[in-house]
C-alpha positions in Angstrom: -33.7 -44.0 -39.2 -34.1 -44.3 -43.0 -32.0 -46.7 -45.0 -28.9 -45.0 -46.5 -27.6 -45.2 -50.1 -23.9 -44.4 -49.2 -22.0 -47.6 -48.2 -20.5 -46.7 -44.8 -19.6 -50.4 -44.2 -20.9 -52.7 -41.5 -21.2 -51.1 -38.1 -21.6 -53.1 -34.8 -22.2 -52.4 -31.1 -22.2 -55.0 -28.4 -25.2 -53.7 -26.5 -24.9 -56.2 -23.6 -23.0 -59.3 -23.0 -23.1 -61.4 -19.8 -24.8 -64.4 -18.2 -27.7 -62.1 -17.4 -28.5 -60.8 -20.9 -27.0 -60.6 -24.4 -27.7 -58.5 -27.5 -25.6 -57.2 -30.3 -26.6 -54.6 -32.9 -25.4 -54.8 -36.6 -26.2 -52.3 -39.3 -25.5 -51.9 -43.0 -26.9 -49.3 -45.3 -30.0 -51.6 -45.9 -30.4 -53.4 -42.6 -30.5 -52.9 -38.9 -30.5 -56.3 -37.0 -30.0 -57.7 -33.6 -28.1 -60.8 -32.7 -30.1 -62.1 -29.7 -32.5 -60.2 -27.6 -31.8 -61.3 -24.1 -33.1 -58.2 -22.3 -36.4 -56.5 -21.9 -37.7 -54.4 -24.8 -37.3 -51.3 -22.6 -33.7 -52.0 -21.8 -32.9 -52.9 -25.4 -34.3 -49.5 -26.5 -32.4 -47.7 -23.8 -29.1 -49.3 -25.0 -29.9 -48.6 -28.6 -30.7 -44.9 -27.8 -27.3 -44.7 -26.1 -25.7 -45.3 -29.5 -28.1 -43.1 -31.4 -30.3 -45.9 -32.7 -33.9 -47.0 -32.1 -35.8 -50.4 -31.9 -38.4 -49.3 -34.5 -35.6 -49.4 -37.2 -34.6 -53.0 -36.4 -35.8 -55.3 -39.2 -34.5 -58.7 -38.0 -33.5 -60.6 -34.9 -31.3 -63.7 -35.0 -31.7 -65.9 -32.0 -28.9 -68.3 -31.0 -30.8 -70.5 -28.6 -33.7 -70.6 -26.1 -32.0 -69.7 -22.9 -33.6 -66.5 -21.6 -30.4 -64.5 -21.4 -30.5 -64.7 -25.3 -34.2 -64.5 -26.1 -36.0 -62.7 -23.2 -37.2 -59.8 -25.3 -37.8 -61.3 -28.7 -41.6 -61.9 -28.2 -42.2 -58.3 -27.0 -40.3 -56.9 -30.0 -42.1 -59.1 -32.5 -45.5 -58.2 -31.2 -44.7 -54.5 -31.0 -43.0 -54.3 -34.4 -45.0 -56.3 -37.0 -42.4 -55.8 -39.7 -39.6 -57.4 -37.7 -38.5 -60.9 -38.7 -37.3 -63.4 -36.2 -34.7 -66.0 -37.4 -33.8 -69.2 -35.5 -33.6 -72.9 -36.2 -36.7 -75.1 -35.8 -35.6 -76.8 -32.5 -34.9 -73.4 -31.0 -38.2 -72.0 -32.1 -40.0 -75.0 -30.6 -38.1 -74.6 -27.3 -38.6 -70.9 -26.7 -39.9 -70.5 -23.1 -43.5 -69.5 -22.4 -42.3 -66.3 -20.8 -41.3 -65.0 -24.3 -44.9 -65.1 -25.3 -46.4 -65.5 -28.7 -44.4 -64.6 -31.8 -46.7 -64.2 -34.8 -46.1 -67.0 -37.2 -45.7 -64.7 -40.2 -42.7 -63.1 -38.5 -40.9 -66.4 -37.8 -38.2 -67.5 -40.3 -36.6 -70.9 -39.9 -32.8 -70.6 -40.3 -31.2 -74.0 -40.2 -27.8 -74.7 -38.7 -25.0 -74.4 -41.2 -27.2 -72.4 -43.6 -26.5 -69.1 -45.3 -28.9 -66.2 -45.8 -28.6 -63.5 -48.4 -30.4 -60.2 -47.3 -29.1 -58.0 -50.1 -26.2 -56.1 -48.6 -25.9 -58.5 -45.6 -25.0 -62.1 -45.7 -25.5 -64.2 -42.6 -24.1 -67.7 -41.9 -25.1 -69.9 -39.0 -22.9 -72.5 -37.3 -23.7 -74.9 -34.5 -22.0 -74.8 -31.1 -21.8 -77.3 -28.2 -24.2 -76.1 -25.5 -27.0 -77.6 -23.4 -29.8 -76.2 -25.5 -32.1 -77.6 -28.1 -29.8 -76.7 -31.0 -27.6 -73.7 -30.2 -26.2 -71.9 -33.1 -24.4 -68.6 -33.6 -23.8 -66.4 -36.6 -21.3 -64.7 -38.8 -22.3 -61.5 -40.6 -20.7 -60.3 -43.8 -20.9 -57.1 -45.8 -18.7 -55.9 -48.6 -16.1 -58.5 -47.8 -15.9 -57.7 -44.1 -16.9 -60.4 -41.5 -18.0 -60.2 -37.9 -18.5 -63.4 -35.9 -20.0 -64.1 -32.5 -19.1 -67.3 -30.5 -20.4 -67.7 -27.0 -22.3 -70.4 -25.0 -20.2 -73.3 -26.0 -18.2 -75.8 -24.1 -15.5 -75.9 -26.8 -14.8 -74.4 -30.3 -14.8 -77.2 -32.8 -12.4 -77.4 -35.8 -15.5 -76.9 -38.0 -16.4 -73.7 -36.3 -12.9 -72.5 -36.4 -12.8 -73.1 -40.1 -16.0 -71.2 -40.6 -15.0 -68.0 -38.7 -11.2 -68.0 -39.3 -9.6 -64.6 -40.1 -12.8 -62.6 -39.6 -12.3 -58.8 -39.2 -13.9 -58.8 -35.7 -15.1 -61.2 -33.1 -17.1 -61.6 -29.9 -15.5 -64.5 -28.1 -16.7 -66.1 -24.9 -14.7 -65.7 -21.7 -17.3 -66.8 -19.3 -15.4 -67.8 -16.2 -12.1 -67.9 -14.4 -11.4 -71.5 -13.5 -10.3 -70.8 -9.9 -13.3 -68.4 -9.2 -15.7 -71.0 -10.5 -14.2 -73.9 -8.5 -14.1 -71.9 -5.3 -17.3 -70.0 -5.8 -20.9 -70.5 -4.5 -22.4 -72.6 -7.3 -23.5 -76.1 -6.5 -21.2 -78.8 -7.8 -23.6 -80.1 -10.6 -23.8 -76.6 -12.0 -20.0 -76.2 -11.9 -19.7 -79.5 -13.7 -22.2 -78.2 -16.4 -20.3 -75.0 -16.9 -16.9 -76.8 -17.2 -18.2 -79.6 -19.5 -18.3 -79.9 -23.2 -21.9 -78.4 -23.3 -21.1 -75.5 -21.0 -19.1 -72.3 -21.4 -15.6 -71.2 -22.4 -13.2 -70.2 -19.6 -10.8 -67.2 -20.0 -8.1 -69.7 -21.0 -10.4 -71.5 -23.4 -11.4 -68.2 -25.0 -7.8 -67.1 -25.4 -6.9 -70.4 -27.1 -9.9 -70.1 -29.4 -8.8 -66.5 -30.3 -5.3 -67.8 -31.1 -6.8 -70.5 -33.4 -9.0 -68.2 -35.5 -7.5 -64.7 -35.7 -5.6 -63.7 -38.9 -4.2 -60.8 -40.7 -7.6 -59.2 -41.2 -8.6 -59.3 -37.6 -8.7 -55.9 -35.9 -11.0 -56.3 -32.9 -11.8 -59.1 -30.4 -14.4 -58.5 -27.8 -14.5 -60.7 -24.7 -18.1 -61.7 -24.0 -20.6 -63.5 -21.8 -18.7 -63.0 -18.6 -20.3 -64.5 -15.5 -21.0 -62.0 -12.7 -20.2 -64.6 -10.1 -17.3 -66.4 -11.7 -15.3 -63.7 -13.5 -14.3 -60.1 -13.6 -13.6 -57.9 -16.6 -10.0 -57.0 -15.5 -9.2 -60.6 -14.8 -10.6 -61.9 -18.1 -8.8 -59.1 -20.0 -5.4 -59.6 -18.3 -5.6 -63.4 -18.7 -6.4 -63.3 -22.4 -3.9 -60.6 -23.2 -1.1 -62.3 -21.4 -1.8 -65.6 -23.0 -1.9 -64.0 -26.5 1.3 -62.1 -25.9 3.0 -65.2 -24.6 2.4 -66.7 -28.1 4.0 -63.7 -29.7 0.8 -62.0 -30.9 1.0 -58.2 -31.1 -2.0 -57.3 -29.0 -2.6 -53.5 -29.2 -0.7 -53.2 -32.5 -2.1 -55.8 -34.9 -5.5 -56.0 -33.2 -7.3 -54.9 -30.0 -8.7 -56.9 -27.2 -11.8 -55.1 -25.9 -14.2 -55.7 -23.0 -18.0 -55.9 -23.1 -20.5 -55.0 -20.3 -23.8 -56.4 -19.1 -25.6 -53.0 -19.0 -23.6 -50.5 -21.1 -23.4 -50.6 -24.9 -20.0 -50.5 -26.5 -19.6 -47.7 -29.0 -20.5 -48.4 -32.6 -17.4 -49.4 -34.7 -17.0 -50.1 -38.4 -16.0 -53.7 -39.0 -12.6 -53.8 -40.6 -11.6 -50.2 -39.9 
């Protein structure tokens, strides 16, 4: 796909979101980027083809942290596409698992936590989250005054993060687990404690509370992301979040939409702010 001169805005598709693999596609007239690459190169290209896009056109990948469900495919992509740049902070780059394989040094770009990057018609801002990784960070993407933010893999959403992403046009917000399903489920107790802790993951209720704290008049879409296949279900996450938001008087379905993501099916491309 060639770069376009007409400004169609910033378009996004959540390609996959779950505890087993995560990737989101963001495009502007000048850029085609991935936020995380937690699936195989083959699967990522299948998902991109399903929305009419191709891996060969992706110019950058922004990695949140070194857990394989966020970085599994980045080494393959970098070696296959020598013009593709890989952005992450230095501790994350150092902690990438051996299974990722070699990423050519000339394709690595250190992107510090709390930094901003100007890529012409795409501005990217990183922000740290609380997770059991070397230095997990997520990203907010901005084009022509429209903002899209992703927040998953965090035990809580800090005031600092809320201030960074408040009143974005669209979000992916973590709703990893249902508390009862997790507590009654098959995971060993130490793993349950990890998930429930400050360096773990947001529950459905936590995600709803975070949404309430950050949405504003500009917000049009909120995607529920990073669901655990063992400790959550899409209908349960969706109903829990929507009911909590409505209980606070928020006009779900009128002022903004709450939407689901899938571990293996890409969401349709949407224009941020439309």
